[in-house]
C-alpha positions in Angstrom: 29.3 9.4 29.9 29.6 12.0 27.0 28.8 15.7 27.5 27.7 17.6 24.4 27.4 21.3 24.4 24.5 22.5 21.7 26.5 24.8 19.1 24.7 27.5 16.4 24.6 24.3 14.0 22.2 22.2 16.3 20.2 25.0 18.1 16.4 24.8 17.4 16.8 20.8 16.9 14.9 18.1 18.4 16.5 16.1 20.7 15.8 12.8 19.0 17.3 14.2 15.5 20.2 15.8 17.6 21.0 12.0 19.1 20.5 10.2 15.8 23.3 12.6 14.3 25.5 12.2 17.3 24.9 8.7 17.7 25.7 7.3 13.9 25.3 3.5 13.7 23.2 3.0 16.6 19.8 1.8 15.9 17.0 4.3 16.1 15.1 2.1 18.4 17.8 2.0 20.9 18.1 6.0 20.8 14.5 6.4 21.4 14.7 3.6 24.3 17.6 5.9 26.3 15.5 8.8 26.0 12.6 7.0 27.6 14.7 5.5 30.3 15.9 9.1 31.1 19.2 8.3 30.5 19.4 11.4 28.3 19.8 14.7 30.3 19.4 18.0 28.9 20.8 20.7 31.5 20.8 17.8 34.1 17.0 17.5 33.7 15.1 14.8 31.9 13.9 15.6 28.1 11.5 14.3 25.6 12.3 12.9 22.2 10.5 16.3 21.2 12.3 18.9 23.4 14.0 21.5 21.2 17.7 22.4 22.1 18.7 25.9 22.5 22.1 27.3 22.0 24.6 26.6 25.2 22.4 23.6 26.2 24.4 20.6 27.8 23.2 17.4 26.4 24.3 14.4 28.6 24.5 11.1 26.4 25.0 7.8 28.1 27.4 5.1 26.7 26.1 3.2 23.9 27.2 0.7 21.7 27.9 1.9 18.0 27.6 -0.4 15.3 31.2 0.1 13.3 31.1 -0.6 9.8 33.3 -3.3 8.2 36.5 -2.1 6.6 35.6 -3.2 3.2 32.1 -1.3 3.7 31.4 0.7 0.2 32.0 4.5 0.5 29.2 6.6 -0.9 30.0 7.9 -4.4 29.8 11.3 -5.0 26.3 11.9 -7.2 24.2 14.8 -7.7 20.4 14.4 -8.7 18.2 16.2 -11.1 17.6 19.7 -9.1 13.9 21.1 -8.9 14.7 24.1 -6.7 17.7 25.5 -5.3 19.0 28.6 -3.2 21.1 29.1 -0.1 18.5 27.3 2.2 16.8 24.7 0.6 17.7 22.0 -2.2 14.6 20.3 -3.7 15.4 17.2 -5.9 13.7 14.7 -8.1 14.8 11.5 -6.5 15.0 8.3 -8.8 13.2 5.1 -7.8 15.2 2.5 -6.4 17.6 4.8 -4.4 17.4 5.0 -0.7 17.2 8.7 1.2 19.9 7.4 3.5 22.1 4.6 4.7 21.0 1.9 7.1 18.7 -1.3 7.5 21.2 -3.3 4.8 21.7 -0.1 2.5 25.2 1.1 2.6 24.4 4.7 1.4 21.7 7.0 0.0 20.9 10.1 -1.4 22.1 12.3 1.5 25.5 10.5 1.9 26.0 10.8 -2.0 25.4 14.5 -2.0 27.6 15.2 0.9 30.7 13.4 -1.2 29.5 15.4 -4.3 29.2 18.6 -2.3 32.5 18.4 0.2 32.3 22.3 0.9 28.5 22.3 2.0 28.7 22.9 5.6 25.0 21.6 6.3 22.8 18.9 4.1 20.2 17.3 5.9 17.0 15.6 4.8 14.0 17.4 5.7 11.6 14.5 5.2 12.0 10.9 3.4 10.5 9.1 0.7 10.6 5.3 0.4 13.5 3.8 -1.7 10.8 2.5 -4.2 9.2 6.0 -4.5 10.4 8.7 -6.8 9.7 12.3 -6.8 10.3 15.6 -5.2 12.8 15.3 -2.0 13.6 18.3 0.4 17.4 18.6 1.7 17.8 21.6 3.9 21.0 23.7 3.5 20.9 25.3 6.9 19.8 24.2 10.2 17.2 27.2 10.5 15.7 25.8 7.3 15.5 22.1 8.5 13.7 23.2 11.8 11.3 25.5 9.7 10.3 22.9 7.2 10.2 20.1 9.6 7.6 22.3 11.9 5.5 23.0 8.7 5.2 19.1 8.1 4.3 18.1 11.6 1.9 20.9 11.8 0.2 19.6 8.5 0.7 23.2 6.5 2.1 21.7 3.5 0.5 20.2 0.3 2.4 16.8 -0.8 0.5 15.1 -3.7 1.5 11.6 -5.2 0.7 10.2 -8.3 -0.2 6.4 -7.6 -1.4 3.9 -10.2 -3.4 1.2 -8.6 -4.9 -2.1 -10.1 -8.6 -2.1 -10.8 -11.3 0.5 -11.2 -11.0 2.8 -8.2 -14.6 3.8 -6.7 -15.5 7.3 -7.6 -17.0 7.7 -4.2 -14.1 7.0 -2.3 -12.2 10.3 -1.9 -11.0 10.3 1.7 -9.4 7.5 3.5 -9.3 8.0 7.4 -8.0 4.6 8.5 -5.4 4.5 11.4 -2.3 2.6 10.8 -0.2 0.6 13.0 3.5 -0.3 12.7 4.8 -3.6 13.6 7.9 -6.1 12.9 6.7 -9.4 11.2 8.1 -12.8 11.7 10.5 -12.1 8.9 12.1 -9.3 11.0 10.8 -6.5 8.6 9.0 -3.4 9.7 5.3 -3.5 8.5 2.3 -1.1 8.4 -1.2 -2.2 8.6 -4.7 -0.8 9.0 -6.1 -0.4 12.5 -8.7 0.5 14.6 -8.9 3.9 16.5 -8.9 2.1 19.9 -5.6 0.3 19.4 -2.9 2.0 21.6 -0.3 2.0 18.8 -2.6 3.3 15.9 -2.0 6.6 14.4 -4.8 8.6 13.0 -3.9 8.9 9.1 -5.7 10.7 6.2 -5.5 10.5 2.9 -7.0 12.4 0.1 -7.8 10.7 -3.1 -8.6 11.9 -6.7 -9.1 10.0 -10.0 -6.9 11.5 -12.8 -7.3 8.7 -15.3 -8.9 5.6 -16.0 -7.2 2.8 -17.7 -9.5 0.1 -17.5 -7.2 -2.4 -16.1 -5.7 0.2 -13.7 -6.5 3.9 -12.3 -4.5 6.9 -12.0 -4.6 8.8 -8.7 -3.6 11.8 -7.3 -3.1 11.1 -3.5 -2.6 14.2 -0.9 -1.5 13.2 2.4 -2.7 15.2 5.5 -0.5 13.2 7.6 2.7 11.6 7.0 2.8 8.2 8.3 5.3 5.4 7.5 3.9 3.7 4.1 0.6 5.5 4.5 -0.7 5.9 0.8 0.5 2.2 -0.1 -1.4 0.5 3.0 -4.4 2.9 2.6 -4.9 2.0 -1.0 -4.2 -1.7 -0.5 -6.6 -2.0 2.3 -9.2 -0.1 -0.1 -8.7 -3.1 -2.4 -6.4 -1.5 -5.0 -2.7 -2.2 -4.2 -0.3 0.1 -6.0 1.1 -1.2 -9.4 4.5 -2.6 -8.8 4.4 -2.4 -4.8 7.0 -5.0 -3.9 5.8 -5.0 -0.2 2.1 -4.5 -0.3 1.0 -5.3 -3.6 -0.3 -8.0 -5.9 2.8 -9.8 -6.2 1.3 -12.3 -9.2 0.4 -9.3 -11.2 3.5 -7.6 -10.7 5.5 -10.5 -11.7 3.6 -10.5 -15.1 3.9 -7.0 -15.6 7.8 -7.1 -14.9 7.9 -9.9 -17.2 5.6 -8.5 -20.2 6.4 -6.3 -23.0 6.3 -3.3 -20.7 9.0 -4.5 -18.5 7.7 -2.6 -15.8 9.5 -3.6 -12.3 9.4 -0.8 -10.2 6.6 0.8 -7.9 4.3 3.3 -9.7 4.4 5.8 -6.8 5.6 9.5 -7.3 5.9 12.5 -5.4 4.6 14.8 -8.1 3.8 17.9 -6.2 5.1 19.9 -3.1 3.6 23.0 -1.6 5.5 24.8 1.2 6.5 28.3 2.8 9.9 29.1 1.8 12.0 28.7 5.3 13.4 32.1 5.0 11.0 34.5 2.9 7.7 32.6 3.9 6.8 32.9 0.3 4.4 29.7 -1.2 6.6 27.4 -3.2 4.6 25.2 -5.6 7.0 22.6 -7.0 6.3 20.0 -9.5 7.9 17.2 -11.5 6.4 15.0 -14.4 6.1 11.1 -14.2 9.4 9.5 -14.8 9.5 8.0 -18.1 9.0 4.3 -17.5 5.5 5.3 -15.6 4.6 7.7 -18.7 5.0 5.0 -21.1 3.0 2.4 -18.7 0.2 5.1 -18.1 0.0 5.4 -22.0 -0.9 1.5 -22.4 -4.5 0.3 -22.1 -3.4 -3.4 -22.4 0.1 -3.4 -20.4 0.2 -7.2 -20.5 -0.5 -7.7 -24.1 
């Protein structure tokens, strides 16, 4: 049994996030399992995953098996990413497609591990939220614990605006502006984690809302602005797919035949066209509104300009 006292760096953090940091290498599902079983105690009492820890709290952590990295596991190479905004509280970068935000699930390292290696004197660097590996665009990293909790509270209370540019196959219906379809996470027969559209009466279904605006019609595809009011896993990808218009290049929920043609065609476009292009948040220290935008990556802009991408 392990007892950990909450210090200033962890005060205000949720219990689940605290444990995920303390128990690096332990699967996330196992961490939540020991919390639900009451094996984790805060000041000798049972606690929930969303319990906020206070300075001086004592957390009892049961013995758990931590997956050890093989000796030949590659260390994260130091890497900086294009900076959109930075001060002493917050760092916002423009994440490239194809880079995971953190290590795990077969990925040795991601953005956060590379940034920590590139900034060895930084006392605190934590992801505020996540982007899929295949998605590019705005990603927030907190440089102080207070900034992390403040920004995550905004995300949870839906007080932020996150808008993505998504190119979908076909002609998006003009009247379809709000997608309010519950989503269900599940593990497929392949062992992979998937998300599907569900119904409101399903016990595991979570209400999910996406606002859709057409920004350009290309004939073969439609460029959309999608603003999410909830932040579910793969929300935009599944919402657009279940509406009959999967995202161009989506390797998981997409039109695989057309994706393959596009990757082999003259455009050589072999990524998912989903880009976190705009972010609106209140600054965690000053409260001032931050409205941050990044343009489409060059390969996305090039594809958008083509009316006949397979010709």
